[in-house]
N, C-alpha and C positions, 0 to 999 in steps of 0.2 A: 028408272029406278026399280020398278017392279020386275022388268026383264032381267036386270042384274041380280036381284035377289033370287029369282027363279033359277037362273043359271047356276048360282052358287049352291042352291039346294040340290039341283039335279046332279051336279058334279059330286057333291058330298054323298048322296045316296048311292051313286054308281061306284064311287071309290070304296065305300064301306063293304062292298061285296067281295073285296080282295084283301089278302093278307098284307100287312105293313111292308114286308120286303118286296112284294110284287109292286105295290104302289110306289115305293122308293125307286125301284128299277125303271118303272114307267116314267116317273118324273125325270130321272137321270137321262134316259134316252131322249125325252122331249127337249131337254136343254142342250145335250151334246149335238143332236141333229136338228137343232132349230133351223127353220127355213132360211134365216139370214146367214147361216154358216155353209149352206150347200154349195154355193158358188166358190167359196174359198176352198172347200174340200176338193172339188173337182179340179180347180186350178192347181192346188198342191200336188194332186195325183199326176196331172199332165206334166208339171214342171220337174218333179223329183222321182217319179216312179215309172211313168210311161217312157219306153226306150226311144221313141222317135219324135214326140210332139214338139219339144223345145230343145232338141239335141244340140243345135248350134248356138244356144244362148249361154252366156257366162253365168257363173254362180251368183255374182252380185246382181246381175240383171234379173235373174230368176227370183231372188229374194225381193227385189224392188217390185216386180210384177205381182208377186203374191201379196205383198203389203198393200199395194194400190188397189187390188181387187177387194181385199178384206175391208179396206178403208171405205170404199164406195158402196159395197153390197152388204157389209156387216156393221161396221162402226157407225157410219153416218145415219142409217135408218134407225139403229138402236138409240143413238144420241137424240134423234128427233123425238122418239117416244119418251125418252127421259125428260126432255125439255117440255113436252106436252103434259107429262105427269106433273112436273113442277108448277106449270101454269094452270093446272086444273082442267085441261081439255079432255084428259082421260082419267079414269078412276083407278086403274091398275095396269101393271106392265103386261098382264096376260091378255088385255084387250078383249074382254069377255063378251062385249056386245057389238052388234053391227055398226052402230053409230060411232063407237070409239075407234073403229078400224078405218074410218073414212080418211081422215087426215094422214095417219101413218102410211096408208096405201099410196096416197098422192106423193108423199115424201119419198117412199121407196121407188115409185115409178120414175121420179126425177133422177135419183142416183143410179138406178139400174140402166136407164137410157144413157146416161152420161158415160158409164164405163164401157157399154157396148159401142157407143159412138167413137170413143177414144181408140179402142182396139180395132175397130172396123177400119180406121184410117191409118193404122200402122202397118209397116211391111214386116215380113217374116213371122207373122202370127198365123198359126194353122187355121184354115178356113172353118174346120169343124168346131174349133174353140170359139171363134167369133159367132158362129151360129148358135152355140150353146148359150152364150151371153145374150143373144137376141131372143132365144127361147125363154130364158129366165125373165127378161124384160116383158115379153108377151104374157108370161104366166102371171106376173104381178098385175098387169093390166086386166087380164081376164078375171082374176080373183077379186079385184076391185069392183068389176062390173057385176059379178055374181053376188057380191056382198050386198048389193041393193035388194036382192030377194031373200037371201038367207046367208047364214054365217058359214061359208065354205071353209074347210080346214086348210090353213096355210101350210101346216106340216105335211099333209098328204099331197098338196100341190108341189111342194119342194121335192119330196122323194119320188113323186111320179115323174118329174122332169129328170131326176137322177137316173131312174131305171131306163127311161127311153134314151137318154144320152148314151149310156153304156151299151144298150142294145144296138144302137146305130153304130157305135164305135166298133162293136164286135162283128157285126154283120155287114151293113151297108158300106162302112168306111174301111173295114178289114184291117184296122190298126189296133185291135185289142184281142183279148182272149175271152172264152166263155167264163173263166174264173171271175173276171171283173164284173160281168153281167150278173153272175150268181151272187156275188157279194152285195151288189146293189139291190137285188131282189130281197135278200135276207134283211138288209137294213130297212128297206121299205116296209116289209112285213112287220118287223119289230116296232118301227115307229108308228105305223097305223094302229097296231094293236095297243101300243102305249096310249095313244090318244083316245081309244075307246075306254081305257081303264081310268084315266085321270082327267078327262075333259068332259064337257057337256055336249060334245058333238054327236050328231045323229049319224046313222049309216049313210044317209044321203050326203051329209057334209063331207065325210071322209072319202067315200067312193067317187063322188063327183070331183073332189079336189085332186085325187090321184089321176083321174082321167084328163082333167084340164091340164095338169102338169105334163102329162105324156103328149097330149095333142099339141100343146104349144111348142114343144121341141120338134115335133114332126113338121109343123107349119114353118118353123124357122129353117129347117133343112130344105123345104120346098121353095122358100123365098130365095 
């Protein structure tokens, strides 16, 4: 209880240093690029923007793929938090304390593993996309373990994985352009800055989260 109150006061004191429009923009970025949406955004990019990733897939199958990924990596983890909030296991949807994040992490690990396992066993799915899903699963596992010691930033972990995926897509896999990587870097910078403005995260929480997200994508490619 005391940790929760301290976190709220810390966030309030930090937020008051910035003008209302800045805080509004930071909150908006935090919601739009919530870590539960990152896998859906990458999937949508590969399905509908990238010229080669899913070129042989029909439009209906593309929509079904996008919906299935969102359902497993976005909707189900969010619904689990909603259910935990209703049952009183967590005090807020922001999951402000380490203790509140334990069960939601376990739920997310289950759903992220399932979607990776499903696409890992399907044919005609790009290998680098399967590795991205594996990296996302590993990132959730790593964040859960780091959460034992301190409240690592989930947002930073998500955008760290985003940056590394597009870096690999642009260089190692040679199926992207520098523009994609540059956009990913800009998004990551904005999201991490937003978390400094409107959250109680420390520099360690955010920097380590970003590095964890990047490293997990690297490990997935090596595996």
